[in-house]
C-alpha positions, -999 to +999 in steps of 0.1 A: +601-021-667+582-008-698+591+027-711+561+044-694+571+030-661+607+040-666+596+075-674+573+076-644+602+065-622+624+093-635+597+119-631+588+107-596+625+108-586+627+144-599+597+157-581+600+138-548+637+144-544+633+180-556+606+184-529+630+176-501+630+210-483+668+212-477+667+248-465+639+242-441+656+211-426+690+228-422+675+259-407+655+237-382+686+217-374+711+246-371+689+273-355+656+258-347+637+282-369+611+279-397+629+295-426+596+304-442+589+330-414+623+347-417+636+372-443+622+366-477+604+334-466+622+316-495+630+280-487+663+281-505+700+286-501+700+324-504+676+329-474+696+303-454+728+323-461+713+353-445+694+337-416+716+308-407+751+312-421+776+305-449+783+269-440+746+261-440+743+279-473+770+257-488+753+225-476+719+235-489+733+247-523+753+216-528+724+193-521+700+213-543+724+214-572+738+178-570+710+156-556+681+175-572+693+190-604+722+168-614+707+137-598+674+139-617+693+140-650+717+112-639+688+089-629+670+096-662+701+087-681+708+056-661+673+045-670+681+049-707+658+078-713+664+103-742+674+139-736+638+153-737+629+130-708+661+139-689+650+175-693+615+167-681+629+149-650+651+180-642+621+203-647+601+182-623+629+185-597+626+223-601+588+221-597+593+199-566+617+224-551+594+253-557+562+236-546+573+209-521+548+182-513+564+180-479+558+217-470+522+220-483+535+233-516+557+261-504+593+261-514+622+280-530+628+296-563+645+267-580+677+285-593+701+260-577+681+231-592+680+247-626+718+251-624+722+215-616+701+204-645+719+227-669+753+214-657+746+181-675+721+192-702+735+225-713+767+236-695+776+264-719+742+281-713+748+277-676+783+294-678+769+323-699+740+329-675+762+327-644+786+352-660+758+376-668+744+373-632+779+377-616+788+408-637+755+424-631+758+418-594+794+433-594+781+464-612+748+470-595+748+448-564+713+434-571+715+397-573+678+389-577+674+412-607+704+399-625+696+363-619+662+371-634+679+386-665+702+356-667+672+333-668+655+354-695+686+350-716+688+312-712+666+304-742+685+329-762+718+312-755+702+278-763+690+291-797+723+308-805+742+276-797+717+256-819+708+232-791+682+205-797+646+215-793+643+196-760+671+218-745+655+250-758+622+240-743+638+232-710+653+266-709+620+282-717+602+260-691+628+268-664+623+305-670+585+301-669+585+280-637+609+304-619+590+335-629+557+319-618+572+311-584+584+346-580+550+359-588+531+335-565+558+335-537+549+313-507+515+313-490+511+338-462+543+358-469+527+389-483+526+420-460+491+429-448+474+456-468+493+450-501+473+440-531+487+414-554+488+438-584+510+461-563+534+432-556+536+416-590+562+438-607+586+440-576+583+402-573+591+396-609+620+421-610+635+420-575+619+388-559+604+408-531+569+422-523+578+459-522+599+483-544+621+493-515+645+467-501+645+481-466+646+454-440+629+428-463+656+402-459+659+407-422+622+401-413+614+380-383+581+365-370+579+392-343+579+419-369+547+405-384+532+402-350+539+438-342+524+448-375+492+429-368+490+445-333+495+480-346 
């Protein structure tokens, strides 16, 4: 294959495998539910942990980290592509996870896939970011906020460690794509009566549509039905 075709193959792998809705499939298999209608509506490991269970969480997280994040980089390397194209393949896996072609472009937040990509591309930045997220969670018990802060710091670590430009750009792009997904959320998940501008800051900071956590992560389809009836 010529280099453009090799690059296209790596990018296609990243996006199409990244798009596999692991959380949706596991929730359907284990509980017969559409995970998009439960809790945060996020098609990712964190929502599966709350709605389905810890074993299902482990399955989803492992697949998203290894097959999507790590796998996209491994395939790009096996095809002989340079680091900038390996990073592009990993970024496409994140985009596929967040906007899955199999779920009409709904999806997760991409954190597990970002972690998988960083595991091979920039493991020191991954360790630093996970440490920040974990310590913040221990102190304040707010995982979404501290994972957001950890993502913001990713490009900072890359610059401090004097990484190649491709790695710095990957960290910036991973932050941008994750922040964009938080802002947009999944279609149809916003509570009725809330304007987007009222949800923007809570979504960015806490990955939810309201300032108060309340029963946000415990929502079920019948809750929305009661709201529409009332």
